[in-house]
C-alpha positions in Angstrom: 51.2 173.3 157.8 50.7 174.5 161.4 53.5 173.8 163.8 52.7 171.5 166.7 52.4 173.4 170.0 55.2 173.0 172.5 54.1 170.9 175.6 53.0 173.2 178.5 51.9 172.8 182.1 48.7 170.7 182.5 46.2 172.6 184.7 42.8 171.4 185.9 41.1 174.0 183.8 42.9 172.8 180.7 42.1 169.2 181.5 38.4 170.1 181.7 38.6 172.0 178.4 40.0 168.9 176.7 37.4 166.7 178.2 34.7 169.0 177.0 35.6 168.1 173.4 35.0 164.4 174.0 31.9 162.3 173.3 31.8 161.0 176.9 29.2 162.5 179.3 31.0 163.6 182.5 30.7 165.7 185.6 33.2 167.8 187.5 33.6 167.5 191.3 34.3 170.4 193.6 38.0 169.4 193.6 38.0 169.6 189.7 38.2 165.8 189.4 36.5 164.7 186.2 34.1 161.8 186.8 31.8 159.7 184.7 29.7 156.6 185.4 28.2 153.6 183.8 26.2 150.8 185.2 29.2 148.9 186.4 31.4 151.6 188.0 32.8 155.1 187.8 35.9 156.5 186.2 37.9 159.6 187.4 40.5 161.7 185.7 42.6 164.1 187.7 45.9 165.9 188.0 47.9 165.9 191.2 51.5 165.7 192.4 52.8 166.2 188.9 50.9 163.1 187.6 47.9 162.6 185.3 45.8 160.0 187.1 43.0 157.7 185.7 41.1 155.6 188.1 38.2 153.2 187.9 36.1 151.7 190.8 33.8 148.8 190.3 30.4 149.4 192.0 29.9 146.1 193.8 32.0 145.5 196.9 33.4 142.0 197.2 33.0 139.9 200.4 36.2 139.6 202.4 35.9 135.8 202.2 36.8 136.0 198.5 40.0 138.0 199.1 42.4 135.3 198.0 40.4 134.4 194.9 40.1 138.1 194.1 43.9 138.6 194.5 44.6 135.9 191.9 42.0 137.3 189.5 43.4 140.8 189.7 46.9 139.3 189.2 45.6 137.8 186.0 44.4 141.2 184.9 47.7 142.8 185.8 49.5 140.2 183.7 47.9 141.6 180.6 50.4 144.5 180.8 47.8 147.1 180.0 49.4 149.7 182.3 46.2 149.9 184.4 47.0 148.5 187.9 44.2 146.6 189.5 43.9 146.0 193.3 41.4 145.3 196.0 41.4 147.5 199.1 39.5 146.6 202.3 36.7 149.0 203.1 36.9 151.1 206.2 33.8 149.3 207.6 32.4 145.8 207.1 34.0 142.7 205.7 34.1 144.0 202.2 36.7 144.8 199.5 36.6 147.8 197.2 37.9 146.8 193.7 39.5 149.3 191.5 42.3 150.1 189.1 44.5 153.1 188.3 47.3 154.5 186.1 49.5 157.5 186.3 51.7 159.4 184.0 54.3 162.1 184.9 53.3 165.4 183.3 55.7 167.7 185.2 57.6 168.3 181.9 54.4 169.5 180.3 52.1 167.9 177.8 50.4 169.1 174.6 46.8 168.6 173.6 47.5 165.9 171.0 49.3 163.9 173.7 46.6 164.5 176.2 43.8 163.4 173.9 45.7 160.2 173.0 46.5 159.3 176.6 42.9 160.0 177.8 41.5 157.9 175.0 43.7 155.0 176.0 43.0 155.3 179.7 39.2 155.7 179.4 39.1 152.7 177.2 41.2 150.6 179.6 39.0 151.6 182.5 35.9 150.5 180.6 37.6 147.2 179.7 38.5 146.6 183.4 34.8 147.1 184.3 33.8 144.6 181.6 36.5 142.2 183.0 35.0 142.4 186.5 31.4 142.0 185.2 32.3 138.8 183.3 34.4 137.4 186.1 31.5 137.9 188.5 28.4 137.2 186.4 24.8 137.6 187.4 25.2 135.2 190.3 27.7 137.8 191.6 29.6 136.4 194.6 28.0 132.9 194.6 30.5 131.9 191.9 33.7 133.1 190.4 34.7 132.5 186.8 38.4 131.7 186.4 40.2 132.6 183.2 40.2 129.0 182.1 36.4 128.9 182.1 36.2 131.6 179.5 34.3 134.9 179.7 30.6 135.2 180.3 30.4 137.5 177.3 32.7 139.3 175.0 34.7 142.3 176.2 32.3 144.7 174.4 32.1 147.5 176.9 35.0 149.5 175.5 34.2 152.9 173.9 37.3 152.6 171.5 36.6 152.8 167.8 39.3 150.6 166.4 39.1 152.2 163.0 39.3 155.7 164.5 41.1 155.6 167.9 40.5 159.4 168.3 36.7 159.0 168.2 36.4 159.9 171.8 37.9 163.3 170.9 36.6 163.9 167.4 37.5 167.6 167.4 41.0 169.0 167.0 42.0 170.8 170.2 44.1 173.5 168.8 41.4 176.1 169.5 42.3 176.0 173.2 44.9 178.6 174.2 48.1 177.1 175.6 50.5 178.5 178.1 53.9 179.4 176.6 56.0 176.2 176.3 59.6 176.1 177.4 60.9 172.9 175.6 61.2 171.3 172.2 58.2 169.9 170.4 57.4 166.1 170.7 58.9 163.7 168.2 58.7 160.0 167.6 60.4 157.6 170.0 63.2 155.4 168.7 65.6 152.9 170.2 68.5 155.4 169.6 66.6 158.1 171.5 66.0 155.7 174.4 69.7 154.8 174.6 70.6 158.5 174.6 68.1 159.4 177.3 69.3 156.5 179.5 72.9 157.4 179.0 72.2 161.0 179.9 71.0 159.9 183.4 74.5 158.9 184.3 73.5 155.3 185.1 75.3 152.3 183.9 73.6 151.1 180.7 74.1 147.9 178.7 72.0 146.0 176.1 69.6 143.4 177.3 70.8 139.9 176.3 67.3 138.7 175.7 66.1 141.4 173.3 67.7 143.7 170.7 65.5 146.7 171.5 66.1 146.8 175.3 68.6 148.0 177.8 69.5 147.2 181.4 70.4 150.1 183.7 71.8 150.2 187.2 70.5 153.1 189.1 72.5 155.2 191.7 70.9 152.9 194.3 72.2 149.8 192.6 68.8 148.6 191.3 68.7 146.9 187.9 65.9 148.2 185.7 65.0 147.1 182.2 63.8 149.5 179.6 62.6 148.6 176.1 60.5 150.0 173.2 58.0 148.0 171.2 55.0 149.2 169.1 55.5 152.8 170.3 55.2 151.7 174.0 57.9 152.1 176.6 58.1 149.2 179.0 60.0 149.2 182.3 60.6 146.0 184.1 62.1 145.3 187.6 62.4 141.6 188.7 62.9 140.5 192.3 63.9 136.9 192.9 64.5 135.7 196.4 66.9 133.1 195.1 69.5 135.8 194.1 69.4 137.6 197.5 72.6 137.3 199.5 70.6 137.3 202.8 68.0 135.0 204.2 64.6 135.3 202.8 61.5 133.9 204.5 59.8 131.4 202.1 56.2 132.4 201.3 53.0 130.7 200.3 51.5 131.9 197.1 48.7 133.3 199.2 51.1 135.4 201.3 52.9 136.6 198.2 49.6 137.7 196.5 48.7 139.6 199.7 52.1 141.5 199.4 51.4 142.1 195.7 48.0 143.6 196.6 49.6 145.8 199.3 52.0 147.3 196.7 49.4 147.7 193.9 46.9 149.6 196.1 49.4 152.4 196.7 51.5 152.2 193.6 51.9 155.1 191.2 53.7 154.0 188.1 54.6 150.3 188.4 52.4 147.2 188.7 53.5 144.3 190.7 52.7 140.7 189.6 53.7 137.2 190.7 56.3 136.0 188.2 55.5 132.6 186.5 57.6 129.8 188.0 57.0 126.4 186.3 59.1 124.7 189.0 57.1 126.0 191.9 53.8 124.5 193.1 50.7 126.6 192.4 48.9 125.7 195.6 48.0 128.8 197.7 49.2 127.0 200.8 52.5 125.6 199.7 55.7 127.4 200.7 57.9 128.4 197.7 60.6 130.9 196.7 59.4 134.4 196.1 59.6 135.6 192.4 57.8 138.8 191.6 58.1 141.5 189.0 57.1 145.2 188.8 56.5 146.7 185.4 55.2 149.8 183.8 54.0 150.5 180.2 53.2 153.8 178.5 52.1 154.5 175.0 54.3 157.1 173.3 52.6 157.0 169.9 51.9 160.7 170.2 55.6 161.4 170.6 57.6 163.0 173.4 60.3 165.5 173.7 63.5 164.8 175.6 62.3 166.5 178.8 59.2 164.4 178.9 61.1 161.2 178.0 63.7 161.8 180.7 61.0 162.6 183.3 59.2 159.3 182.6 62.5 157.3 182.7 63.7 158.9 186.0 60.3 158.7 187.7 59.9 155.0 186.8 63.4 154.2 188.0 62.7 156.0 191.3 59.7 153.8 191.8 61.7 150.7 190.9 64.0 151.5 193.8 61.0 151.8 196.1 59.8 148.4 194.8 63.0 146.6 195.7 62.8 148.1 199.2 59.2 147.0 199.5 60.1 143.4 198.5 62.9 143.2 200.9 60.8 144.5 203.8 57.9 142.2 202.8 59.8 139.0 202.2 63.1 139.2 204.1 63.9 139.0 207.8 63.6 142.5 209.1 66.9 142.7 210.9 68.8 141.7 207.8 67.3 144.3 205.4 69.7 147.2 205.0 68.3 148.9 201.9 68.1 148.7 198.2 71.5 149.8 197.3 73.6 146.7 198.0 
């Protein structure tokens, strides 16, 4: 039995080679970004800043008058915990909003072709599902009416290219024929809760079990930020809550509308973590009513193809670093400016 290759540096050339083995028609831009289109939008795959990026853009642009409705709808998508962050960004001209979604995965520690094929299958599938979500949210009437989740979909989510019986159908060929650069780390292996604890302990952070779940841990980073890590069904989930009620300094109460706008601002520029409004049964749901701010950032990554310790550590450390940025963002967005002195208190 052939040994699995050691993860190696992901180059644009290698990314294109892997994509060439797929069943998806695609093109390559001058900057080596991989792009493919369907009737609803376009999907891009790229490598930059040590991250493997997948992004999708819905073709129709949404009128600015629907910004608040759109923010709620995209928050509904982000609550699905797919790992694909949706956001609307105002166009540089006209009263229009560009709607898209993106995901990123650290690859600075290298990646092998089995991992790459698995990740790209998931990301392409999610991008197609997002386009289907937008199409059924804004049916043929487009922006004359908006379907809310309670009204049910206009049609089934059938735009996904995933073959449930054969998840590798997008990449039917084995990719071992491609030459790999010499790896410099151990081969990937399955993720376990024991490995997660060992990786977290190795960072030097304070680590303790989560009281609410047996397979999770709470860490306190060097900046004093509490981050939750857990494993379930071969997925690593990272969660960072921010609750204005536990802050020691004065927090400006926000309407749900204002909170959603701050959520959008984070999600447009985020890399690894998705920000959502945390459910609060005690708070009114009216967009205009002032209420305490409760938001959460989370990230989720499929590790079914295995990871080595370098890859696992890179993902944990990068996610924790963005968690610290998230807390700073919340404090600058929701607290009085003169009373915000950083995330490390």
